[in-house]
C-alpha positions as a Markdown table, in Angstrom:
| # | Residue | x | y | z |
|---|---|---|---|---|
| 1 | Met | 14.9 | 10.2 | 6.3 |
| 2 | Ser | 10.7 | 9.3 | 6.4 |
| 3 | Thr | 8.5 | 6.1 | 7.1 |
| 4 | Leu | 6.1 | 4.8 | 5.5 |
| 5 | Ser | 3.1 | 3.1 | 6.5 |
| 6 | Thr | -0.7 | 2.8 | 4.4 |
| 7 | His | -4.3 | 1.4 | 5.3 |
| 8 | Val | -6.5 | -0.6 | 2.8 |
| 9 | Leu | -9.6 | 0.0 | 2.6 |
| 10 | Asp | -12.5 | -2.4 | 1.0 |
| 11 | Leu | -15.2 | -0.4 | -0.9 |
| 12 | Val | -17.4 | -3.2 | -1.6 |
| 13 | Ser | -17.8 | -4.5 | 2.0 |
| 14 | Gly | -17.5 | -0.9 | 3.7 |
| 15 | Lys | -14.6 | -2.5 | 6.1 |
| 16 | Pro | -10.7 | -2.6 | 6.1 |
| 17 | Ala | -9.3 | -4.7 | 3.8 |
| 18 | Ala | -8.0 | -7.2 | 5.9 |
| 19 | Gly | -5.9 | -9.9 | 4.3 |
| 20 | Met | -5.0 | -8.1 | 1.2 |
| 21 | Ala | -0.6 | -8.9 | -0.1 |
| 22 | Ile | 1.4 | -5.5 | -0.5 |
| 23 | Ile | 4.8 | -5.4 | -1.3 |
| 24 | Leu | 7.1 | -2.4 | -1.4 |
| 25 | Trp | 9.6 | -2.2 | -4.7 |
| 26 | Ala | 12.6 | 0.4 | -4.7 |
| 27 | Gly | 13.6 | 0.2 | -9.0 |
| 28 | Gln | 13.7 | -3.7 | -9.0 |
| 29 | Asp | 14.1 | -4.0 | -5.5 |
| 30 | Cys | 12.2 | -5.7 | -3.4 |
| 31 | Leu | 11.9 | -3.6 | 0.2 |
| 32 | Phe | 9.2 | -5.8 | 1.9 |
| 33 | Arg | 6.2 | -8.6 | 1.5 |
| 34 | Gly | 3.4 | -8.0 | 3.7 |
| 35 | Val | 0.0 | -8.5 | 4.0 |
| 36 | Thr | -3.0 | -6.7 | 6.1 |
| 37 | Asn | -4.4 | -7.1 | 9.3 |
| 38 | Ala | -7.7 | -7.3 | 10.2 |
| 39 | Asp | -8.2 | -3.1 | 10.6 |
| 40 | Gly | -6.3 | -3.2 | 6.8 |
| 41 | Arg | -2.7 | -1.7 | 7.9 |
| 42 | Cys | 0.9 | -3.6 | 7.9 |
| 43 | Pro | 2.5 | -2.9 | 10.9 |
| 44 | Glu | 5.0 | -4.4 | 9.9 |
| 45 | Leu | 6.2 | -2.3 | 7.4 |
| 46 | Ser | 6.8 | 0.6 | 8.9 |
| 47 | Gln | 8.6 | -1.9 | 11.7 |
| 48 | His | 10.5 | -3.5 | 8.4 |
| 49 | Thr | 11.3 | -0.1 | 6.6 |
| 50 | Gly | 12.1 | 2.3 | 9.6 |
| 51 | Glu | 14.0 | 4.8 | 8.0 |
| 52 | Met | 13.9 | 5.8 | 4.9 |
| 53 | Ala | 15.4 | 8.0 | 2.2 |
| 54 | Ala | 14.7 | 9.7 | 0.0 |
| 55 | Gly | 13.5 | 8.3 | -3.9 |
| 56 | Ser | 10.8 | 6.5 | -6.0 |
| 57 | Tyr | 9.6 | 3.9 | -3.9 |
| 58 | Arg | 6.1 | 1.2 | -5.4 |
| 59 | Leu | 4.1 | -0.4 | -3.5 |
| 60 | Glu | 1.8 | -2.9 | -5.1 |
| 61 | Phe | -1.2 | -3.7 | -3.9 |
| 62 | Ala | -3.4 | -7.9 | -5.2 |
| 63 | Val | -6.2 | -6.5 | -4.7 |
| 64 | Ala | -7.8 | -9.8 | -6.8 |
| 65 | Asp | -6.5 | -12.4 | -5.1 |
| 66 | Tyr | -8.3 | -10.0 | -2.2 |
| 67 | Phe | -11.1 | -9.6 | -4.1 |
| 68 | Arg | -11.5 | -13.7 | -5.1 |
| 69 | Ala | -10.4 | -15.1 | -1.5 |
| 70 | Arg | -14.3 | -13.4 | -0.4 |
| 71 | Asp | -16.0 | -14.0 | -3.2 |
| 72 | Val | -16.6 | -11.5 | -5.4 |
| 73 | Ala | -17.9 | -11.6 | -8.9 |
| 74 | Leu | -15.1 | -10.7 | -10.7 |
| 75 | Ser | -13.7 | -10.7 | -14.3 |
| 76 | Asp | -11.5 | -12.4 | -16.3 |
| 77 | Pro | -8.3 | -11.1 | -16.8 |
| 78 | Pro | -10.0 | -9.3 | -13.7 |
| 79 | Phe | -9.7 | -5.1 | -14.6 |
| 80 | Leu | -7.7 | -4.4 | -11.4 |
| 81 | Asp | -5.1 | -7.0 | -10.5 |
| 82 | Val | -2.7 | -5.7 | -8.6 |
| 83 | Val | -2.6 | -1.9 | -8.3 |
| 84 | Pro | 1.0 | 0.0 | -8.4 |
| 85 | Ile | 1.3 | 3.5 | -6.1 |
| 86 | Ala | 4.4 | 5.1 | -7.7 |
| 87 | Phe | 5.6 | 7.3 | -5.0 |
| 88 | Gly | 8.3 | 9.2 | -3.9 |
| 89 | Met | 9.5 | 10.8 | -0.3 |
| 90 | Ala | 11.4 | 14.3 | -0.4 |
| 91 | Gln | 15.4 | 15.1 | 0.1 |
| 92 | Val | 14.2 | 16.1 | 4.4 |
| 93 | Pro | 17.1 | 19.1 | 5.0 |
| 94 | Ala | 19.6 | 19.1 | 6.9 |
| 95 | Gly | 18.5 | 19.6 | 10.7 |
| 96 | Glu | 15.0 | 19.1 | 10.1 |
| 97 | Lys | 13.5 | 16.4 | 11.6 |
| 98 | Gly | 12.2 | 13.3 | 8.8 |
| 99 | Gly | 8.4 | 12.7 | 7.3 |
| 100 | His | 5.6 | 10.3 | 7.8 |
| 101 | Tyr | 4.8 | 9.0 | 4.5 |
| 102 | His | 1.6 | 7.5 | 5.1 |
| 103 | Val | 0.0 | 5.9 | 1.6 |
| 104 | Pro | -4.2 | 4.6 | 1.3 |
| 105 | Leu | -6.2 | 2.9 | -0.8 |
| 106 | Leu | -9.8 | 3.3 | -1.1 |
| 107 | Val | -10.2 | 0.6 | -3.1 |
| 108 | Ser | -13.3 | -1.3 | -5.3 |
| 109 | Pro | -13.4 | -4.6 | -7.8 |
| 110 | Tyr | -13.3 | -1.5 | -10.7 |
| 111 | Gly | -11.3 | 1.1 | -9.2 |
| 112 | Phe | -9.3 | 2.5 | -6.4 |
| 113 | Ser | -8.1 | 6.1 | -5.3 |
| 114 | Thr | -5.6 | 7.4 | -2.6 |
| 115 | Tyr | -3.2 | 10.1 | -1.6 |
| 116 | Arg | -0.8 | 11.7 | 1.1 |
| 117 | Gly | -2.7 | 10.6 | 4.0 |
| 118 | Ser | -1.3 | 11.7 | 7.6 |
C-alpha cells in the first residue's frame, strides 16, 4: 500500500496554484474531489485516500477554470482545459513498507510538466 500527494505550481505567476480543482479517479470510480490550498497542495487528498492499493489511477486538474478565475486570457476553446495525469502505483513486496507517490504539476495555459516527486 502507498500514499499519494500533489503540488501545483502556476508558471504564469511563478507561485503555487491556489484554488485549482482536482479529481482522483480509479477507472470510472471517483475517489476524491478537492481544491488546492494557498501553497498549491491538497492535504485532504492524502487524508481522504490514506493507504492506496497498487493499480492505475488518474488525477485531473481543472487548469482552464483556474486561469479564467485569475483573468488570464485563454483561447476558446482553451488549449488546455483539464489536464489528466494517468499513473500507476506498483505492488509493494510483502514485508516491505509502502511507498509514497507525489505527483506535482507545473502548468501554464499552453503547457505542463509532471514527474514522480518525493
